[in-house]
PDB file of all heavy atoms in Angstrom:
ATOM      1  N   MET A   1      39.918 167.554  65.681  1.00  0.00           N
ATOM      2  CA  MET A   1      39.440 166.190  65.812  1.00  0.00           C
ATOM      3  C   MET A   1      40.414 165.316  64.944  1.00  0.00           C
ATOM      4  O   MET A   1      40.566 165.560  63.772  1.00  0.00           O
ATOM      5  CB  MET A   1      38.080 165.883  65.355  1.00  0.00           C
ATOM      6  CG  MET A   1      37.445 164.579  65.528  1.00  0.00           C
ATOM      7  SD  MET A   1      35.748 164.595  65.215  1.00  0.00           S
ATOM      8  CE  MET A   1      35.225 163.467  66.239  1.00  0.00           C
ATOM      9  N   VAL A   2      40.959 164.290  65.438  1.00  0.00           N
ATOM     10  CA  VAL A   2      41.999 163.404  64.778  1.00  0.00           C
ATOM     11  C   VAL A   2      41.246 162.090  64.397  1.00  0.00           C
ATOM     12  O   VAL A   2      40.605 161.425  65.285  1.00  0.00           O
ATOM     13  CB  VAL A   2      43.200 163.133  65.550  1.00  0.00           C
ATOM     14  CG1 VAL A   2      44.091 162.224  64.852  1.00  0.00           C
ATOM     15  CG2 VAL A   2      43.818 164.439  65.963  1.00  0.00           C
ATOM     16  N   PHE A   3      41.385 161.688  63.188  1.00  0.00           N
ATOM     17  CA  PHE A   3      40.727 160.443  62.691  1.00  0.00           C
ATOM     18  C   PHE A   3      41.883 159.462  62.426  1.00  0.00           C
ATOM     19  O   PHE A   3      42.802 159.755  61.732  1.00  0.00           O
ATOM     20  CB  PHE A   3      39.908 160.651  61.364  1.00  0.00           C
ATOM     21  CG  PHE A   3      38.704 161.399  61.472  1.00  0.00           C
ATOM     22  CD1 PHE A   3      38.736 162.823  61.230  1.00  0.00           C
ATOM     23  CD2 PHE A   3      37.530 160.922  62.058  1.00  0.00           C
ATOM     24  CE1 PHE A   3      37.551 163.560  61.351  1.00  0.00           C
ATOM     25  CE2 PHE A   3      36.496 161.698  62.143  1.00  0.00           C
ATOM     26  CZ  PHE A   3      36.527 163.019  61.834  1.00  0.00           C
ATOM     27  N   ASN A   4      41.739 158.294  63.126  1.00  0.00           N
ATOM     28  CA  ASN A   4      42.664 157.228  62.918  1.00  0.00           C
ATOM     29  C   ASN A   4      42.054 156.241  61.946  1.00  0.00           C
ATOM     30  O   ASN A   4      40.935 156.128  61.621  1.00  0.00           O
ATOM     31  CB  ASN A   4      43.043 156.599  64.322  1.00  0.00           C
ATOM     32  CG  ASN A   4      43.724 157.530  65.207  1.00  0.00           C
ATOM     33  OD1 ASN A   4      44.436 158.444  64.761  1.00  0.00           O
ATOM     34  ND2 ASN A   4      43.585 157.327  66.568  1.00  0.00           N
ATOM     35  N   ARG A   5      42.958 155.181  61.774  1.00  0.00           N
ATOM     36  CA  ARG A   5      42.564 154.052  60.896  1.00  0.00           C
ATOM     37  C   ARG A   5      41.404 153.301  61.465  1.00  0.00           C
ATOM     38  O   ARG A   5      40.546 152.714  60.895  1.00  0.00           O
ATOM     39  CB  ARG A   5      43.760 153.117  60.628  1.00  0.00           C
ATOM     40  CG  ARG A   5      43.596 152.379  59.349  1.00  0.00           C
ATOM     41  CD  ARG A   5      45.072 151.852  59.068  1.00  0.00           C
ATOM     42  NE  ARG A   5      44.976 150.673  58.262  1.00  0.00           N
ATOM     43  CZ  ARG A   5      44.911 150.863  56.952  1.00  0.00           C
ATOM     44  NH1 ARG A   5      44.853 151.925  56.336  1.00  0.00           N
ATOM     45  NH2 ARG A   5      44.742 149.695  56.065  1.00  0.00           N
ATOM     46  N   ASP A   6      41.327 153.395  62.837  1.00  0.00           N
ATOM     47  CA  ASP A   6      40.244 152.525  63.563  1.00  0.00           C
ATOM     48  C   ASP A   6      38.931 153.260  63.469  1.00  0.00           C
ATOM     49  O   ASP A   6      37.835 152.621  63.691  1.00  0.00           O
ATOM     50  CB  ASP A   6      40.623 152.562  65.034  1.00  0.00           C
ATOM     51  CG  ASP A   6      41.978 151.878  65.343  1.00  0.00           C
ATOM     52  OD1 ASP A   6      42.194 150.895  64.404  1.00  0.00           O
ATOM     53  OD2 ASP A   6      42.566 152.042  66.280  1.00  0.00           O
ATOM     54  N   ASP A   7      38.880 154.529  62.877  1.00  0.00           N
ATOM     55  CA  ASP A   7      37.502 155.244  62.818  1.00  0.00           C
ATOM     56  C   ASP A   7      36.893 154.973  61.481  1.00  0.00           C
ATOM     57  O   ASP A   7      35.836 155.489  61.252  1.00  0.00           O
ATOM     58  CB  ASP A   7      37.927 156.830  62.851  1.00  0.00           C
ATOM     59  CG  ASP A   7      38.285 157.151  64.276  1.00  0.00           C
ATOM     60  OD1 ASP A   7      38.102 156.315  65.195  1.00  0.00           O
ATOM     61  OD2 ASP A   7      39.088 158.122  64.440  1.00  0.00           O
ATOM     62  N   GLU A   8      37.519 154.167  60.523  1.00  0.00           N
ATOM     63  CA  GLU A   8      36.832 154.031  59.267  1.00  0.00           C
ATOM     64  C   GLU A   8      35.522 153.099  59.563  1.00  0.00           C
ATOM     65  O   GLU A   8      35.401 152.263  60.441  1.00  0.00           O
ATOM     66  CB  GLU A   8      37.837 153.052  58.302  1.00  0.00           C
ATOM     67  CG  GLU A   8      38.928 153.893  57.900  1.00  0.00           C
ATOM     68  CD  GLU A   8      39.854 153.148  57.080  1.00  0.00           C
ATOM     69  OE1 GLU A   8      39.566 151.892  56.843  1.00  0.00           O
ATOM     70  OE2 GLU A   8      40.908 153.673  56.734  1.00  0.00           O
ATOM     71  N   LEU A   9      34.511 153.405  58.643  1.00  0.00           N
ATOM     72  CA  LEU A   9      33.242 152.671  58.761  1.00  0.00           C
ATOM     73  C   LEU A   9      33.456 151.385  58.113  1.00  0.00           C
ATOM     74  O   LEU A   9      34.058 151.076  57.159  1.00  0.00           O
ATOM     75  CB  LEU A   9      32.140 153.430  58.082  1.00  0.00           C
ATOM     76  CG  LEU A   9      31.665 154.778  58.712  1.00  0.00           C
ATOM     77  CD1 LEU A   9      30.740 155.393  57.855  1.00  0.00           C
ATOM     78  CD2 LEU A   9      31.061 154.441  60.095  1.00  0.00           C
ATOM     79  N   LYS A  10      32.983 150.250  58.764  1.00  0.00           N
ATOM     80  CA  LYS A  10      33.043 148.947  58.147  1.00  0.00           C
ATOM     81  C   LYS A  10      31.735 148.613  57.477  1.00  0.00           C
ATOM     82  O   LYS A  10      30.732 148.918  57.873  1.00  0.00           O
ATOM     83  CB  LYS A  10      33.175 147.964  59.314  1.00  0.00           C
ATOM     84  CG  LYS A  10      34.374 148.169  60.220  1.00  0.00           C
ATOM     85  CD  LYS A  10      35.462 147.325  59.813  1.00  0.00           C
ATOM     86  CE  LYS A  10      36.571 147.561  60.730  1.00  0.00           C
ATOM     87  NZ  LYS A  10      37.888 147.364  60.255  1.00  0.00           N
ATOM     88  N   LEU A  11      31.805 148.056  56.232  1.00  0.00           N
ATOM     89  CA  LEU A  11      30.719 147.631  55.459  1.00  0.00           C
ATOM     90  C   LEU A  11      30.325 146.329  55.868  1.00  0.00           C
ATOM     91  O   LEU A  11      31.168 145.455  56.387  1.00  0.00           O
ATOM     92  CB  LEU A  11      31.038 147.665  53.916  1.00  0.00           C
ATOM     93  CG  LEU A  11      31.298 149.007  53.347  1.00  0.00           C
ATOM     94  CD1 LEU A  11      31.838 148.892  51.981  1.00  0.00           C
ATOM     95  CD2 LEU A  11      30.183 149.976  53.431  1.00  0.00           C
ATOM     96  N   PRO A  12      29.061 145.959  55.674  1.00  0.00           N
ATOM     97  CA  PRO A  12      28.654 144.510  56.016  1.00  0.00           C
ATOM     98  C   PRO A  12      29.404 143.490  55.224  1.00  0.00           C
ATOM     99  O   PRO A  12      29.605 143.699  53.989  1.00  0.00           O
ATOM    100  CB  PRO A  12      27.133 144.531  55.632  1.00  0.00           C
ATOM    101  CG  PRO A  12      26.730 145.915  55.574  1.00  0.00           C
ATOM    102  CD  PRO A  12      27.853 146.718  55.237  1.00  0.00           C
ATOM    103  N   GLY A  13      29.956 142.565  55.984  1.00  0.00           N
ATOM    104  CA  GLY A  13      30.776 141.518  55.234  1.00  0.00           C
ATOM    105  C   GLY A  13      32.229 141.782  55.392  1.00  0.00           C
ATOM    106  O   GLY A  13      33.132 140.930  54.951  1.00  0.00           O
ATOM    107  N   ASP A  14      32.704 142.954  55.689  1.00  0.00           N
ATOM    108  CA  ASP A  14      34.103 143.292  55.726  1.00  0.00           C
ATOM    109  C   ASP A  14      34.874 142.630  56.950  1.00  0.00           C
ATOM    110  O   ASP A  14      36.058 142.347  56.766  1.00  0.00           O
ATOM    111  CB  ASP A  14      34.276 144.887  55.944  1.00  0.00           C
ATOM    112  CG  ASP A  14      34.219 145.599  54.663  1.00  0.00           C
ATOM    113  OD1 ASP A  14      34.197 144.953  53.605  1.00  0.00           O
ATOM    114  OD2 ASP A  14      34.213 146.910  54.672  1.00  0.00           O
ATOM    115  N   GLU A  15      34.081 142.149  57.936  1.00  0.00           N
ATOM    116  CA  GLU A  15      34.810 141.570  59.014  1.00  0.00           C
ATOM    117  C   GLU A  15      35.170 140.161  58.796  1.00  0.00           C
ATOM    118  O   GLU A  15      36.032 139.601  59.443  1.00  0.00           O
ATOM    119  CB  GLU A  15      33.860 141.523  60.264  1.00  0.00           C
ATOM    120  CG  GLU A  15      32.503 140.986  60.069  1.00  0.00           C
ATOM    121  CD  GLU A  15      31.478 141.788  59.546  1.00  0.00           C
ATOM    122  OE1 GLU A  15      31.734 142.981  59.573  1.00  0.00           O
ATOM    123  OE2 GLU A  15      30.460 141.435  59.167  1.00  0.00           O
ATOM    124  N   ASN A  16      34.709 139.501  57.692  1.00  0.00           N
ATOM    125  CA  ASN A  16      35.073 138.192  57.288  1.00  0.00           C
ATOM    126  C   ASN A  16      36.306 138.199  56.232  1.00  0.00           C
ATOM    127  O   ASN A  16      36.740 137.119  55.974  1.00  0.00           O
ATOM    128  CB  ASN A  16      33.929 137.559  56.660  1.00  0.00           C
ATOM    129  CG  ASN A  16      32.801 137.223  57.614  1.00  0.00           C
ATOM    130  OD1 ASN A  16      33.038 137.144  58.836  1.00  0.00           O
ATOM    131  ND2 ASN A  16      31.549 137.086  57.148  1.00  0.00           N
ATOM    132  N   LYS A  17      36.648 139.352  55.804  1.00  0.00           N
ATOM    133  CA  LYS A  17      37.802 139.352  54.812  1.00  0.00           C
ATOM    134  C   LYS A  17      39.082 139.190  55.539  1.00  0.00           C
ATOM    135  O   LYS A  17      39.312 139.795  56.553  1.00  0.00           O
ATOM    136  CB  LYS A  17      37.782 140.698  54.070  1.00  0.00           C
ATOM    137  CG  LYS A  17      36.537 140.731  53.152  1.00  0.00           C
ATOM    138  CD  LYS A  17      36.679 142.097  52.323  1.00  0.00           C
ATOM    139  CE  LYS A  17      35.478 142.193  51.394  1.00  0.00           C
ATOM    140  NZ  LYS A  17      35.499 143.512  50.750  1.00  0.00           N
ATOM    141  N   LYS A  18      39.924 138.364  54.889  1.00  0.00           N
ATOM    142  CA  LYS A  18      41.256 138.191  55.335  1.00  0.00           C
ATOM    143  C   LYS A  18      42.279 139.234  54.815  1.00  0.00           C
ATOM    144  O   LYS A  18      42.050 139.595  53.694  1.00  0.00           O
ATOM    145  CB  LYS A  18      41.720 136.797  55.084  1.00  0.00           C
ATOM    146  CG  LYS A  18      41.167 135.649  55.581  1.00  0.00           C
ATOM    147  CD  LYS A  18      41.611 134.314  55.311  1.00  0.00           C
ATOM    148  CE  LYS A  18      40.874 133.254  55.879  1.00  0.00           C
ATOM    149  NZ  LYS A  18      41.436 131.905  55.486  1.00  0.00           N
ATOM    150  N   PRO A  19      43.216 139.689  55.545  1.00  0.00           N
ATOM    151  CA  PRO A  19      44.101 140.677  55.017  1.00  0.00           C
ATOM    152  C   PRO A  19      45.009 139.952  53.958  1.00  0.00           C
ATOM    153  O   PRO A  19      45.178 138.749  53.876  1.00  0.00           O
ATOM    154  CB  PRO A  19      45.040 140.998  56.202  1.00  0.00           C
ATOM    155  CG  PRO A  19      44.850 139.912  57.307  1.00  0.00           C
ATOM    156  CD  PRO A  19      43.509 139.370  56.981  1.00  0.00           C
ATOM    157  N   ALA A  20      45.602 140.828  53.075  1.00  0.00           N
ATOM    158  CA  ALA A  20      46.332 140.331  51.975  1.00  0.00           C
ATOM    159  C   ALA A  20      47.585 139.627  52.513  1.00  0.00           C
ATOM    160  O   ALA A  20      48.109 140.045  53.516  1.00  0.00           O
ATOM    161  CB  ALA A  20      46.730 141.469  50.936  1.00  0.00           C
ATOM    162  N   ILE A  21      48.129 138.609  51.741  1.00  0.00           N
ATOM    163  CA  ILE A  21      49.340 137.908  52.216  1.00  0.00           C
ATOM    164  C   ILE A  21      50.589 138.843  51.900  1.00  0.00           C
ATOM    165  O   ILE A  21      50.646 139.277  50.734  1.00  0.00           O
ATOM    166  CB  ILE A  21      49.459 136.634  51.511  1.00  0.00           C
ATOM    167  CG1 ILE A  21      48.282 135.644  51.980  1.00  0.00           C
ATOM    168  CG2 ILE A  21      50.885 135.880  51.803  1.00  0.00           C
ATOM    169  CD1 ILE A  21      48.169 134.434  51.160  1.00  0.00           C
ATOM    170  N   SER A  22      51.402 139.035  52.746  1.00  0.00           N
ATOM    171  CA  SER A  22      52.556 139.875  52.577  1.00  0.00           C
ATOM    172  C   SER A  22      53.679 139.121  51.831  1.00  0.00           C
ATOM    173  O   SER A  22      53.731 137.895  51.892  1.00  0.00           O
ATOM    174  CB  SER A  22      53.075 140.529  53.845  1.00  0.00           C
ATOM    175  OG  SER A  22      53.660 139.473  54.655  1.00  0.00           O
ATOM    176  N   MET A  23      54.640 139.907  51.177  1.00  0.00           N
ATOM    177  CA  MET A  23      55.705 139.344  50.546  1.00  0.00           C
ATOM    178  C   MET A  23      56.615 138.645  51.489  1.00  0.00           C
ATOM    179  O   MET A  23      57.287 137.657  51.137  1.00  0.00           O
ATOM    180  CB  MET A  23      56.422 140.369  49.696  1.00  0.00           C
ATOM    181  CG  MET A  23      55.596 140.887  48.513  1.00  0.00           C
ATOM    182  SD  MET A  23      55.097 139.723  47.335  1.00  0.00           S
ATOM    183  CE  MET A  23      56.688 139.138  46.644  1.00  0.00           C
ATOM    184  N   ASN A  24      56.655 139.197  52.719  1.00  0.00           N
ATOM    185  CA  ASN A  24      57.646 138.520  53.691  1.00  0.00           C
ATOM    186  C   ASN A  24      57.052 137.164  54.105  1.00  0.00           C
ATOM    187  O   ASN A  24      57.911 136.136  54.264  1.00  0.00           O
ATOM    188  CB  ASN A  24      57.581 139.386  54.923  1.00  0.00           C
ATOM    189  CG  ASN A  24      58.371 140.685  54.795  1.00  0.00           C
ATOM    190  OD1 ASN A  24      59.175 140.844  53.838  1.00  0.00           O
ATOM    191  ND2 ASN A  24      58.128 141.679  55.657  1.00  0.00           N
ATOM    192  N   ARG A  25      55.825 137.002  54.185  1.00  0.00           N
ATOM    193  CA  ARG A  25      55.305 135.624  54.466  1.00  0.00           C
ATOM    194  C   ARG A  25      55.479 134.647  53.355  1.00  0.00           C
ATOM    195  O   ARG A  25      55.888 133.595  53.640  1.00  0.00           O
ATOM    196  CB  ARG A  25      53.690 135.780  54.855  1.00  0.00           C
ATOM    197  CG  ARG A  25      53.138 134.559  55.309  1.00  0.00           C
ATOM    198  CD  ARG A  25      51.798 134.634  55.863  1.00  0.00           C
ATOM    199  NE  ARG A  25      51.909 135.288  57.129  1.00  0.00           N
ATOM    200  CZ  ARG A  25      50.873 135.576  57.884  1.00  0.00           C
ATOM    201  NH1 ARG A  25      49.733 135.295  57.566  1.00  0.00           N
ATOM    202  NH2 ARG A  25      51.053 136.151  59.008  1.00  0.00           N
ATOM    203  N   ILE A  26      55.382 135.112  52.048  1.00  0.00           N
ATOM    204  CA  ILE A  26      55.569 134.366  50.969  1.00  0.00           C
ATOM    205  C   ILE A  26      57.068 133.839  50.903  1.00  0.00           C
ATOM    206  O   ILE A  26      57.430 132.720  50.697  1.00  0.00           O
ATOM    207  CB  ILE A  26      55.158 135.022  49.685  1.00  0.00           C
ATOM    208  CG1 ILE A  26      53.691 135.211  49.563  1.00  0.00           C
ATOM    209  CG2 ILE A  26      55.600 134.207  48.517  1.00  0.00           C
ATOM    210  CD1 ILE A  26      53.087 135.992  48.513  1.00  0.00           C
ATOM    211  N   ALA A  27      58.025 134.802  51.222  1.00  0.00           N
ATOM    212  CA  ALA A  27      59.385 134.447  51.117  1.00  0.00           C
ATOM    213  C   ALA A  27      59.764 133.447  52.258  1.00  0.00           C
ATOM    214  O   ALA A  27      60.503 132.474  52.050  1.00  0.00           O
ATOM    215  CB  ALA A  27      60.170 135.761  51.319  1.00  0.00           C
ATOM    216  N   LEU A  28      59.099 133.567  53.508  1.00  0.00           N
ATOM    217  CA  LEU A  28      59.352 132.703  54.628  1.00  0.00           C
ATOM    218  C   LEU A  28      59.009 131.390  54.215  1.00  0.00           C
ATOM    219  O   LEU A  28      59.596 130.336  54.380  1.00  0.00           O
ATOM    220  CB  LEU A  28      58.631 133.280  55.775  1.00  0.00           C
ATOM    221  CG  LEU A  28      58.830 132.331  57.058  1.00  0.00           C
ATOM    222  CD1 LEU A  28      60.193 132.326  57.440  1.00  0.00           C
ATOM    223  CD2 LEU A  28      57.903 132.942  58.176  1.00  0.00           C
ATOM    224  N   TRP A  29      57.759 131.115  53.654  1.00  0.00           N
ATOM    225  CA  TRP A  29      57.281 129.815  53.157  1.00  0.00           C
ATOM    226  C   TRP A  29      58.130 129.278  52.114  1.00  0.00           C
ATOM    227  O   TRP A  29      58.298 128.001  52.071  1.00  0.00           O
ATOM    228  CB  TRP A  29      55.790 130.043  52.788  1.00  0.00           C
ATOM    229  CG  TRP A  29      54.778 129.978  53.796  1.00  0.00           C
ATOM    230  CD1 TRP A  29      54.055 131.029  54.411  1.00  0.00           C
ATOM    231  CD2 TRP A  29      54.405 128.754  54.553  1.00  0.00           C
ATOM    232  NE1 TRP A  29      53.394 130.576  55.480  1.00  0.00           N
ATOM    233  CE2 TRP A  29      53.577 129.276  55.605  1.00  0.00           C
ATOM    234  CE3 TRP A  29      54.694 127.374  54.570  1.00  0.00           C
ATOM    235  CZ2 TRP A  29      52.907 128.399  56.439  1.00  0.00           C
ATOM    236  CZ3 TRP A  29      54.163 126.588  55.478  1.00  0.00           C
ATOM    237  CH2 TRP A  29      53.277 127.035  56.379  1.00  0.00           C
ATOM    238  N   LEU A  30      58.638 130.189  51.168  1.00  0.00           N
ATOM    239  CA  LEU A  30      59.518 129.527  50.215  1.00  0.00           C
ATOM    240  C   LEU A  30      60.707 129.024  50.768  1.00  0.00           C
ATOM    241  O   LEU A  30      61.315 127.912  50.388  1.00  0.00           O
ATOM    242  CB  LEU A  30      59.768 130.614  49.096  1.00  0.00           C
ATOM    243  CG  LEU A  30      58.642 130.840  48.042  1.00  0.00           C
ATOM    244  CD1 LEU A  30      59.116 132.057  47.201  1.00  0.00           C
ATOM    245  CD2 LEU A  30      58.275 129.714  47.332  1.00  0.00           C
ATOM    246  N   VAL A  31      61.290 129.826  51.713  1.00  0.00           N
ATOM    247  CA  VAL A  31      62.622 129.317  52.333  1.00  0.00           C
ATOM    248  C   VAL A  31      62.318 128.084  53.117  1.00  0.00           C
ATOM    249  O   VAL A  31      63.084 126.983  53.154  1.00  0.00           O
ATOM    250  CB  VAL A  31      63.149 130.441  53.263  1.00  0.00           C
ATOM    251  CG1 VAL A  31      64.189 129.904  54.170  1.00  0.00           C
ATOM    252  CG2 VAL A  31      63.540 131.475  52.460  1.00  0.00           C
ATOM    253  N   VAL A  32      61.291 127.972  53.963  1.00  0.00           N
ATOM    254  CA  VAL A  32      61.008 126.916  54.854  1.00  0.00           C
ATOM    255  C   VAL A  32      60.657 125.632  53.821  1.00  0.00           C
ATOM    256  O   VAL A  32      61.038 124.562  54.206  1.00  0.00           O
ATOM    257  CB  VAL A  32      59.840 127.034  55.790  1.00  0.00           C
ATOM    258  CG1 VAL A  32      59.321 125.932  56.433  1.00  0.00           C
ATOM    259  CG2 VAL A  32      60.187 128.152  56.768  1.00  0.00           C
ATOM    260  N   GLY A  33      59.883 125.774  52.770  1.00  0.00           N
ATOM    261  CA  GLY A  33      59.565 124.824  51.798  1.00  0.00           C
ATOM    262  C   GLY A  33      60.759 124.310  51.230  1.00  0.00           C
ATOM    263  O   GLY A  33      60.871 123.024  50.968  1.00  0.00           O
ATOM    264  N   GLY A  34      61.697 125.088  50.881  1.00  0.00           N
ATOM    265  CA  GLY A  34      63.021 124.671  50.214  1.00  0.00           C
ATOM    266  C   GLY A  34      63.790 123.808  51.106  1.00  0.00           C
ATOM    267  O   GLY A  34      64.411 122.755  50.723  1.00  0.00           O
ATOM    268  N   ILE A  35      63.928 124.241  52.418  1.00  0.00           N
ATOM    269  CA  ILE A  35      64.658 123.461  53.365  1.00  0.00           C
ATOM    270  C   ILE A  35      64.055 122.074  53.532  1.00  0.00           C
ATOM    271  O   ILE A  35      64.647 121.070  53.578  1.00  0.00           O
ATOM    272  CB  ILE A  35      64.720 124.184  54.694  1.00  0.00           C
ATOM    273  CG1 ILE A  35      65.658 125.499  54.558  1.00  0.00           C
ATOM    274  CG2 ILE A  35      65.366 123.339  55.857  1.00  0.00           C
ATOM    275  CD1 ILE A  35      65.702 126.339  55.743  1.00  0.00           C
ATOM    276  N   GLY A  36      62.645 122.055  53.622  1.00  0.00           N
ATOM    277  CA  GLY A  36      61.879 120.809  53.882  1.00  0.00           C
ATOM    278  C   GLY A  36      62.140 119.907  52.692  1.00  0.00           C
ATOM    279  O   GLY A  36      62.328 118.671  52.768  1.00  0.00           O
ATOM    280  N   ALA A  37      62.121 120.541  51.390  1.00  0.00           N
ATOM    281  CA  ALA A  37      62.289 119.631  50.136  1.00  0.00           C
ATOM    282  C   ALA A  37      63.656 119.123  50.160  1.00  0.00           C
ATOM    283  O   ALA A  37      63.860 117.922  49.821  1.00  0.00           O
ATOM    284  CB  ALA A  37      61.944 120.487  48.970  1.00  0.00           C
ATOM    285  N   TYR A  38      64.659 119.865  50.463  1.00  0.00           N
ATOM    286  CA  TYR A  38      66.075 119.446  50.545  1.00  0.00           C
ATOM    287  C   TYR A  38      66.202 118.236  51.521  1.00  0.00           C
ATOM    288  O   TYR A  38      66.786 117.173  51.101  1.00  0.00           O
ATOM    289  CB  TYR A  38      66.908 120.595  50.934  1.00  0.00           C
ATOM    290  CG  TYR A  38      68.402 120.086  51.266  1.00  0.00           C
ATOM    291  CD1 TYR A  38      69.139 119.692  50.218  1.00  0.00           C
ATOM    292  CD2 TYR A  38      68.828 119.972  52.664  1.00  0.00           C
ATOM    293  CE1 TYR A  38      70.547 119.239  50.556  1.00  0.00           C
ATOM    294  CE2 TYR A  38      70.118 119.506  52.950  1.00  0.00           C
ATOM    295  CZ  TYR A  38      70.891 119.200  51.867  1.00  0.00           C
ATOM    296  OH  TYR A  38      72.073 118.792  52.104  1.00  0.00           O
ATOM    297  N   LEU A  39      65.570 118.400  52.670  1.00  0.00           N
ATOM    298  CA  LEU A  39      65.653 117.385  53.643  1.00  0.00           C
ATOM    299  C   LEU A  39      64.928 116.007  53.227  1.00  0.00           C
ATOM    300  O   LEU A  39      65.598 114.951  53.286  1.00  0.00           O
ATOM    301  CB  LEU A  39      65.258 117.688  55.060  1.00  0.00           C
ATOM    302  CG  LEU A  39      65.934 118.861  55.764  1.00  0.00           C
ATOM    303  CD1 LEU A  39      65.210 119.229  57.017  1.00  0.00           C
ATOM    304  CD2 LEU A  39      67.294 118.223  56.106  1.00  0.00           C
ATOM    305  N   LEU A  40      63.813 116.156  52.630  1.00  0.00           N
ATOM    306  CA  LEU A  40      63.130 115.077  52.084  1.00  0.00           C
ATOM    307  C   LEU A  40      63.868 114.332  50.986  1.00  0.00           C
ATOM    308  O   LEU A  40      64.001 113.135  50.980  1.00  0.00           O
ATOM    309  CB  LEU A  40      61.649 115.506  51.531  1.00  0.00           C
ATOM    310  CG  LEU A  40      60.764 114.407  51.098  1.00  0.00           C
ATOM    311  CD1 LEU A  40      60.410 113.436  52.145  1.00  0.00           C
ATOM    312  CD2 LEU A  40      59.621 114.946  50.459  1.00  0.00           C
ATOM    313  N   ILE A  41      64.380 115.133  50.034  1.00  0.00           N
ATOM    314  CA  ILE A  41      65.076 114.572  48.891  1.00  0.00           C
ATOM    315  C   ILE A  41      66.396 113.982  49.184  1.00  0.00           C
ATOM    316  O   ILE A  41      66.768 112.734  48.805  1.00  0.00           O
ATOM    317  CB  ILE A  41      65.190 115.644  47.692  1.00  0.00           C
ATOM    318  CG1 ILE A  41      63.859 116.072  47.178  1.00  0.00           C
ATOM    319  CG2 ILE A  41      66.159 115.120  46.711  1.00  0.00           C
ATOM    320  CD1 ILE A  41      63.839 117.110  46.259  1.00  0.00           C
ATOM    321  N   SER A  42      67.101 114.550  50.111  1.00  0.00           N
ATOM    322  CA  SER A  42      68.278 113.965  50.541  1.00  0.00           C
ATOM    323  C   SER A  42      68.181 112.721  51.279  1.00  0.00           C
ATOM    324  O   SER A  42      69.000 111.883  51.302  1.00  0.00           O
ATOM    325  CB  SER A  42      69.239 114.996  51.336  1.00  0.00           C
ATOM    326  OG  SER A  42      68.472 115.406  52.581  1.00  0.00           O
ATOM    327  N   GLY A  43      67.096 112.634  52.155  1.00  0.00           N
ATOM    328  CA  GLY A  43      66.811 111.432  52.802  1.00  0.00           C
ATOM    329  C   GLY A  43      66.407 110.324  52.000  1.00  0.00           C
ATOM    330  O   GLY A  43      66.803 109.109  52.204  1.00  0.00           O
ATOM    331  N   LEU A  44      65.627 110.626  50.902  1.00  0.00           N
ATOM    332  CA  LEU A  44      65.370 109.594  49.902  1.00  0.00           C
ATOM    333  C   LEU A  44      66.479 109.034  49.181  1.00  0.00           C
ATOM    334  O   LEU A  44      66.629 107.933  48.967  1.00  0.00           O
ATOM    335  CB  LEU A  44      64.196 110.089  49.010  1.00  0.00           C
ATOM    336  CG  LEU A  44      62.766 110.332  49.573  1.00  0.00           C
ATOM    337  CD1 LEU A  44      61.866 110.917  48.478  1.00  0.00           C
ATOM    338  CD2 LEU A  44      62.269 108.979  50.184  1.00  0.00           C
ATOM    339  N   ILE A  45      67.329 109.960  48.765  1.00  0.00           N
ATOM    340  CA  ILE A  45      68.580 109.567  48.165  1.00  0.00           C
ATOM    341  C   ILE A  45      69.493 108.687  48.991  1.00  0.00           C
ATOM    342  O   ILE A  45      70.163 107.801  48.590  1.00  0.00           O
ATOM    343  CB  ILE A  45      69.366 110.877  47.548  1.00  0.00           C
ATOM    344  CG1 ILE A  45      68.624 111.557  46.539  1.00  0.00           C
ATOM    345  CG2 ILE A  45      70.836 110.553  47.200  1.00  0.00           C
ATOM    346  CD1 ILE A  45      69.158 112.915  46.001  1.00  0.00           C
ATOM    347  N   GLY A  46      69.505 109.111  50.306  1.00  0.00           N
ATOM    348  CA  GLY A  46      70.222 108.292  51.289  1.00  0.00           C
ATOM    349  C   GLY A  46      69.702 106.872  51.447  1.00  0.00           C
ATOM    350  O   GLY A  46      70.473 105.933  51.564  1.00  0.00           O
ATOM    351  N   ILE A  47      68.435 106.753  51.471  1.00  0.00           N
ATOM    352  CA  ILE A  47      67.873 105.429  51.638  1.00  0.00           C
ATOM    353  C   ILE A  47      68.087 104.607  50.336  1.00  0.00           C
ATOM    354  O   ILE A  47      68.480 103.431  50.411  1.00  0.00           O
ATOM    355  CB  ILE A  47      66.368 105.608  51.834  1.00  0.00           C
ATOM    356  CG1 ILE A  47      66.035 106.163  53.236  1.00  0.00           C
ATOM    357  CG2 ILE A  47      65.640 104.273  51.694  1.00  0.00           C
ATOM    358  CD1 ILE A  47      64.601 106.595  53.451  1.00  0.00           C
ATOM    359  N   VAL A  48      67.992 105.154  49.158  1.00  0.00           N
ATOM    360  CA  VAL A  48      68.163 104.450  47.913  1.00  0.00           C
ATOM    361  C   VAL A  48      69.723 104.092  47.721  1.00  0.00           C
ATOM    362  O   VAL A  48      70.110 102.969  47.361  1.00  0.00           O
ATOM    363  CB  VAL A  48      67.800 105.288  46.661  1.00  0.00           C
ATOM    364  CG1 VAL A  48      68.212 104.734  45.449  1.00  0.00           C
ATOM    365  CG2 VAL A  48      66.256 105.442  46.672  1.00  0.00           C
ATOM    366  N   ALA A  49      70.657 104.977  48.172  1.00  0.00           N
ATOM    367  CA  ALA A  49      72.080 104.809  48.093  1.00  0.00           C
ATOM    368  C   ALA A  49      72.501 103.633  48.933  1.00  0.00           C
ATOM    369  O   ALA A  49      73.450 102.861  48.745  1.00  0.00           O
ATOM    370  CB  ALA A  49      72.803 106.011  48.302  1.00  0.00           C
ATOM    371  N   LYS A  50      71.903 103.575  50.129  1.00  0.00           N
ATOM    372  CA  LYS A  50      72.356 102.615  51.107  1.00  0.00           C
ATOM    373  C   LYS A  50      71.810 101.259  50.815  1.00  0.00           C
ATOM    374  O   LYS A  50      72.526 100.292  51.106  1.00  0.00           O
ATOM    375  CB  LYS A  50      71.811 103.164  52.580  1.00  0.00           C
ATOM    376  CG  LYS A  50      72.270 102.211  53.659  1.00  0.00           C
ATOM    377  CD  LYS A  50      72.960 102.932  54.742  1.00  0.00           C
ATOM    378  CE  LYS A  50      73.351 102.042  55.736  1.00  0.00           C
ATOM    379  NZ  LYS A  50      74.268 102.583  56.686  1.00  0.00           N
ATOM    380  N   GLY A  51      70.679 101.244  50.230  1.00  0.00           N
ATOM    381  CA  GLY A  51      70.017  99.954  50.084  1.00  0.00           C
ATOM    382  C   GLY A  51      70.263  99.352  48.731  1.00  0.00           C
ATOM    383  O   GLY A  51      71.192  98.584  48.248  1.00  0.00           O
TER     384      GLY A  51
END
């Protein structure tokens, strides 16, 4: 008999728990946030310099 990960017993309340955030997801958010911050700051500098 082979037991897979799907065969584990679930405790009451386990179905509401979210999986842990992976390092890949954190890195992706940091990169996207950095690009967004760059665009926002460069746009504000462009508005101030032009005006």
